[in-house]
N, C-alpha and C positions, 0 to 999 in steps of 0.2 A: 661189459655186455649182458652178464648174467642179469645185473640189476636193471639195463634197460629192458629183457626180457620181461622180467617180473612187473615193471611197471606197465606195458605192453598188455599183458595178461590179465592184470588188475583193470585196466582201462577196459576191456573187452566184456569182463564179468561184469563190469559196473554199467555199461552200455546195455547187455543183454538184460541184467535184473532191473535196471529203469525202466526198459521197454515192457518187460514181463508185468511191472506193478503197473503201468499204465494200462496196458491191454487188457488186464486181468477187472478192471472195474472196482476193484477193493476200495479205493479211495472214494470217500462220501463227498460228492460235489455239490449235494443240497443246501440250499441258501441258509436253509436254519440249522445247520450244525457246520461250528465256526471251525476255520483253519487251525493245525496245530500251532501252538506258538514260534515254534522257529519257522514253520512254511508262509505265517503270517509276515513274520519281519523281514523275513527275504524278499517277499512280494512286497511289502510296502515299502522296503529299500530301493528294490526295482523300480517300481512306481515314482518314487520321490527322486532319484537319480535320471531316470528319463524324461520327465516332464524339465527338469532345470538344464539338462544339455539342449533339448529341443528349443525349448523356450530363448536361448541365448542368442542376440541379436533381432527379437522385437523391441519395437520401439513404443511407448506409450506416447499419446496423445494427451494435451491436457486433460484432465481427468474433473474439473471443478465445473465444467458449464452446466448450468440448471436444465436445460433444454436437453442434455446427453443423459443426465441424471434422470430426468422422468421420462426421455423414452428405456431407459434400464431399467425403470420401476414398473413399467409395462411389460415388458418382455417377462421380469421377474415374475409377477403376478403370475402371468399366462403358463408359462416355461417351468419356474424352479420351485415355488414355493410347496408343492405335494411333497417334496422329496427334501429341501434344505429347508423347509419352514417358515413363517413370517413372523413378527412381534405380535405378541399374544396366543400364539398357537403354539401347542407342546408336542404334538404328534400328527401324524397321519394315517391312513389305511396303508398306503403304499409303502411309505418310510420304514413301517414297521416290520415288514417283511423282506427289506434289502440287508442284504450283507455283499462287503462291509457298510456300514450304517453310513450314511452322507452326513457330511460335516452340517452341523447348525449354523449357518451361516448369519443367525442374526446375534450368536453371539462372539461370530469369528471374523476378525478381518484378514483376509490373505495379503499380506503385507506388497508381495509381489505383483506388481500390476501384471507383466509380463507373462508370469507364469500361469495367473488366473485366466488371461487370454488364453493361452495355449491351450487350457485345459477345457474351457468351455469350447473355442472353436475345434478342437479335435477329438474330445471325449477320452474317457480311460478305458482298454478294455475290461473286461468281467467286473465291471463295478457298476452298470447300469448306468454310468455318465454317458450322455449321447455326443454326439459331433455334432453340437449346432449350426457349426459350417457349412454343414451340407445344404441349410435353407435359411440361413441368415448371412448378410455380409458383415464386414469387417467392422462397419460403423456400430450396427447393431450390438456386435458382440462388444466392441470398447462400451458402447452404455450400459452395459450387464455390468462390466467392470467396474466402471463409474458408481454407478448404481450401489456395490457390493461393498463399497468404500464409506457409504453413508448408511447401509441397512444396520449394523449393529447398534448405532445410535437413534434409531426411528423409534418411536410411541408406535402403539398400534393405531392411535388415531391418525398418526404423521402416514405413515402406511397405507392405512384405507383410502385415504386422501388421494393417494397417489396411486392406487390400485382401481379405487372407484373411478376416477378420471378416466383412466387408462380402458376400463370397460365399457365406459360410456361413449368413446371415440372409436373402440374395435381396435382390437390386435391385429397389429399388419407385419409381413414380414419382409425385412430387406435383404434384396439378393443382389449377386453380382450382376446380372442382366438388369433388376429395376424393370419397373411398371410405369405408364402415365399417371397413375394415380398417387405413387410415393411421395412426390413434392407437395401434392395439396394436402395427404393425409399428414406430413410433417409439419405442415404449417399449421394446420389447423389443432393439433396435439401442442405444439409449441405454443399457440394463441393461449390453450385449456390451462396450459402449466403456468403463465404467468398473470391470467386475469384475474382469480379469486386475491381480494384484497384481505382477507382473513387465513390465506392458506398457510398452515404450518411451516415454521422454517427450517430447512434441512439442517443448518449451521448450530 
C-alpha cells in the first residue's frame, strides 16, 4: 500500500512539474535552436512508429507507368522541390530555415511506398510537411510516390525536362470531386510525355 501511495505521489509530482514546465515557456520552440538530443530521439521514434502504424493496409498501385511518373514530376516541381531539392540544387531559402531539416529526396529513396503515400497525403505535425491530401486526390499522390522512386537516378537535365514540360502545360490539382477539364489536361500532359523522340530515359 505504501509503495502504491509513493507511486501515486510521484505521478502527481511528475504531472505537476511537467505542466509547470510547459506553461512556463522556458523551452525554446524556435526553429533555429535544435531539440536536446534525447527530445529529438523520442520525437523521431514517435514519428516513425506513427507513420508505420498508420500506413498499414495501404496498397500501392503499379508505380512504373511513365504517365504516372510524369504527372508526379509535375507535382514535385511545383510543390516539393523548394524543401526537398532537385537534381543540381544544393539548398533553398526556405529549406535553410526549416527544422527538422527535410530529407534531400534527390539522394534518398523511401523504399516503403505505402509510408511515402501516407506522409504525402496526411503530412506530419510540427515539421512543415503539409497534408497534400486536402488538395490532391490519391491518383496525384501516387504519381508523386512513383516519381520519388526515380528521382535519385535523374540527372539535372532529365529533371529539367520533366519540370519544364510540366510548366508548359500548367500545374493542375487532382481532387476527389474532379472537374470537367481534368481528363483533357491529363490527356494533353500524357501526350507531351510521350511525344519528344529525344526525351531523356528514366530507366
